[in-house]
Each structure stands twice: as structure tokens, then as C-alpha cells.
C-alpha positions in Angstrom: 106.4 66.4 74.3 105.5 69.4 72.3 106.0 73.0 73.7 102.6 73.5 73.9 101.8 70.6 76.4 105.0 71.8 78.4 103.2 75.1 78.6 100.1 73.7 79.8 101.9 71.7 82.4 103.7 74.7 83.9 100.6 77.0 83.8 98.3 74.3 85.2 100.9 73.8 88.2 100.8 77.5 88.8 97.3 77.9 88.7 96.6 75.1 91.4 99.2 76.8 93.4 97.4 80.0 93.0 94.1 78.5 93.9 95.5 77.2 97.2 97.2 80.5 98.1 93.8 82.6 97.2 91.9 80.1 99.4 94.4 80.5 102.3 94.1 84.2 102.0 90.1 83.9 102.2 90.7 81.6 105.1 93.1 84.2 107.0 90.7 87.1 106.0 93.6 88.9 104.1 93.8 90.4 100.7 97.8 89.8 100.5 100.0 87.3 102.3 102.4 90.2 103.3 99.2 91.2 105.8 99.2 87.6 107.1 101.0 87.0 110.6 102.3 83.7 108.9 104.0 85.2 105.8 107.5 84.2 107.0 108.0 80.7 106.3 104.6 80.1 104.6 104.8 76.8 102.8 101.8 77.8 100.6 103.2 81.1 99.7 106.7 79.5 99.1 105.2 77.0 96.6 103.2 79.6 94.7 106.4 81.5 94.1 108.2 78.5 93.1 105.3 77.7 90.7 105.3 81.1 89.2 109.0 80.8 88.7 108.9 77.3 87.0 106.1 78.7 84.7 108.5 81.5 83.7 111.3 79.4 82.9 109.5 76.1 81.8 111.4 74.0 84.5 114.8 74.9 82.9 116.3 75.9 86.6 118.7 78.5 86.9 119.3 81.0 90.0 116.5 82.8 91.5 117.1 85.0 94.2 114.9 88.2 95.6 
């Protein structure tokens, strides 16, 4: 698999997670997850953060802590 296809794979997954996050924010009527009462332990937000990290490291793993 070429680097370009890998990049597309990671970016597509990140973009899909972002769309889910934005849809949730719209449904909850907030412009930021931090203003949502469900922010702690939110599966949608956690998945988005994970996909952003994976798109940055192209699935190579490594430590990631806030």
C-alpha cells in the first residue's frame, strides 16, 4: 500500500469521526463538547480524539496522554 493510500485511509477515518462529533454537537445544541453535560466519558468524543491521533501518527502507535 502506498503512503498516499495510507494517508487517505487515516484522513477518511478522522473525517468520519468528525462528522459524527459535529452531528452530536448539533443534536445537543452545543458548539463545543466542553459545554456538553456528557463530555466526561463520551464515546463519540473519545473516538474522534483517537482518530485524530491515529491520523497524526498513521497508525504507528506510541504513547498519547493528555
